[in-house]
N, C-alpha and C positions, 0 to 999 in steps of 0.2 A: 772498396779496394778493387783495383783491376785484377782480372782473373789471372793474368800472367804473373803478377806479384804474389797473389795468393798461392799459386802453384809452388813457389819456392818454400812454402811451409807444409804443403800437403804430401801425404803418403797414402798408399793403398791400405784401407782399414783391415783387410783380410790377409794379405801376404806381406805387409810392411815394406813393399817396394817403395823406395824413396824417389822414384822418378815417374810420376804420372804424366800422361801426354794429353794435350789438348788437341783433339782431332777435328773439332768444329766448334763454333761459338756455343753450341748446346750440348757438347758431349766430351767427357773425359774417358780415358781408357788406361788400364794398367797393362803394360807390355809383358809383365811377368806371369800374371794369372789370367790375363785376357778379360778381366772384369771391366764392364763399361758402366759409367755413371752419368746420368743426365745433369745438365745445368739449367735450372729453371729460374728465370728472372735474375740471372747472374749469381745464383746461389747453387753451389755444387751439392748434389744430393748423393752423399757417399754412404749409401745403405743398399744392401741387397736384402729385400724383404724376406726371401727364403731363409736367410740366416738369422732372422730375429727370433728370439725365444717367445713363448706364449705371453709372458708378462710384457715384453716390449711391444708386441702386436696390440695388446689391449691398451697400453699406454699411448701408442700412436693414434689409435682410433679415438680415445677419450680426449687427448689434448688437441688433436686436429679439430674435433667438434667444438671443444671449449674455445679455442682461439679463433675459429671461424666466426663465432658470435661475440668475440671480444672487442669491446670499444674502450679505448683508453687514449687520452690526450698526451700520454707520456709525461705527465707533470711529475716533478720531484716532490712527492708528498713527504711528510716528516718521517714516516716509517722507512721510506726508501733512502732518505738522506742518512738516517741512523745506520742502516745496513752498509751504505757506502763508507761511512766513517769507520765502521768496524773493519772493513776490508782494506781501505786505503791508508788509514792513519796508523801505520806501523813503522817502526824504526828503519826497516829495510826498504821502505817504499821508494826512496830516492834512487835506489840502485836498479829499479825495475824498468825494463824497456819493452818486454813482450808479455802480454797478459791474455789468459783464456778463462772464460766462464762457461762451465759445462752445465747445460740445462738452463740457459739464460732466459727462456720464456719469450713472450711476444712483445715486450717493451724493449728488451735489450738494454735496459738502463745502466746496468753495471758496465757493459762494454762501451756504451756511448760516453758515459761519464769518465771512464778510465782514459779515454782518448781526449775528452774535453778538459778535464781537470788536471790530468797528469802527463798528457802528451804520450801515453803509452800506445804502442801498436797493439790493438785490441781485437780479440776474436771471441765469437760466441757460437756455441753449438747447441742444438736441440734436436730431439727426435721428431719434432713436428715441423713440417714444411710451412704450415700456416704461421707458426710463431716466427720463423726465420724471415718470411716475406714481410711481416709487420715490423720486425726489428730493423731490418734493412731500410725500410721506408722511414722510420723514425731517425735513423742515423743520417740519412741523406738530407732530411729537412732541417737537421741540426748541424749540417755542414761538417760532419766528420766521416763522410762516406769513404774518403781516401785513407783514413786511419783505422777503419774498422772492417771486419769481414764476418759473414755469417754462413754457417755450414750446417746442413742437415746430417746428423750423425747419431749413432748409438754410443752411449757412454761406455759400453763394454767393448767397442771396437772403434777407437778414436783414430781419425784419419790424418794424423800429423807425424812429422819427422821426429826422429830420436833427438832428445835433449835440445828442444827448440824454444821452450818457454821459461821465463823467469818467475812467473807467478800464475797459479791456477786457483780458481775458486769452484767449489761444488756446494751450492746453496740449495738445500731441500732436494737433494739428488739421490744420495745413497739409499735412502729408505724406499725409493721407488723401484730399485733394481733387484732382479732375481739373483744376480751374482755380483755382490759388491766387491768381492776379492778381485774379480777380473777387472773391474773398473779401476781399482786402486793400482793394479799392476800396469794398466794402460797409462795412468797418470804418471807413474814412476818412469815409464819409458819415454814420455815426451817432455818431462820436466828436467831442467838442468840440475846438475849436482850442486848441492848446498842451497838450492832455491826453495821456494815456499808454496805451501798448499793451505788454503783456507777452507774449512769444512763447517757447515751448519746443518745439524740434524735434529730430529725430535728427541728429546730426552726420554730416558727409560720411564715407564709407568711407575716403577717402584719409588722414584724420587719425587714425583709430582703429587699434588693434593688429590685424594681419591674422588672428590666431587667433580674433578675435571675429567676423570676417566671416560664417562659416557660421551662427552663431546669429542675427546681425543679419538675414541674408538669409531664414532660415526664418521669423522673426517678421514680416518685410515681407510675405512671401507669405501667411502665416496671417491677418493682420488688414487687409491691403489697402493697404499703403503704396505711394505712387506715386513718392516721391523722398526724398532726404536733402538737407541744406543745409550749406554752409560759411558762415562769417560773411560772406565776400565776396559770395556768392550772395544771402544774405538781405538784406544791405545794398542791393544792386542792386535787388532786388524792392521793398523798402520806399521807397527813394529815388524810384522812379518815381511813387509816390503821395504824395510830399511828407512823408515821415516821416524824422526824424533820429535816429540811434542815440545813446542816452544812456550805456548800459553793456552789456557782455555778459560772460558767464562760462560755465563748463562744469561738469558733474558726470558721474559714472559713469566715473571713472578706475580704474586697476588696483586701487587700495586698496578700492574699492567692492566688488569681488568677494570680498575677504577679509571685509568686513563682512557680505555676504550669506551667505557660508559659515558664519561664526560664528553668524549669526542662525538659519540652518536647523538647526544643531546645538544651539541653545539654550544656548550657553556664553558668550554675550556679555552684559555688563551694560549697563544704560541709559547709564551714564556713558561707557563705552567706545564704544558705538554713536554717540553724539553727538560724541565726540572724532574718530572716523574720518570722520563726516559733515562736520565742520568742515574737515578736511584735504582731503576730496574736492572740495568746491566751491571752484573757483579759476579762474585765467585760463589754465591749461594746456589747449591746444586738442586734446589727445588724448582728452578725455572723450566718452562716447557720446551725451550730451545737450548741446545748445547752448541757452543761455538768453540772451535779449536784451530790453532795454527801449527802446522808441522813443517819440518825442514827435511828435505831429502839428503841423506848422508852419502 
């Protein structure tokens, strides 16, 4: 997406000024608070590192290092297609025109496929510049560069105008944040009234099988998770910001581990993979991932 078009969506992440100025091909500025932001490889870096909390600083370092070593052909593996189905195949999808994925990572597959499959004007943000550079590259080689945009941003200070998006996803995001309430308040600000938010978070320890706890805990430490959520906790958080639950479901049940084992041993057919996946995604609250869709009231 051309920077001038992208500017019609952007706002200052710190003072909410709705009129950022492009003062050179490599620099944006906010006339209200005088904050300047670099543009690197046509990607606005809308972060002031001094304003990042300790958790955000740690996550920036970890993910920049991770994504600098990241090698991915951006192939739509089955698990990615499954996630896209969960996000896209909703009754309200035909009414969506603008979409944002917060914490979209280095493939940007949600953003790219939203543009390719649905013709949505699609945006991705991530705290990692390495991730955004790679995502933009994938979008360009898949010929959706004009329909997509990638921005470096903190989820706790989102750089978009008020009431600008029809649909927002936060996949494996909230558990990484020091202040999840601040992030939800930011989402509320940029999401249009009566529009939708898709959330995917790790399910509470108390609901999953105890033998999984050590693996869960090791992963939490490794990638910087701050918390897990029950649907009750998630509903309480979202209700505080005037969101109403529309539906929720779980994935990552015990049958998922059979699927993963068969996949590792390369003895699973595509048909069987999808048969297991269909069984795995359900309302049984013992799954390791909690998925929920909310509507802003």
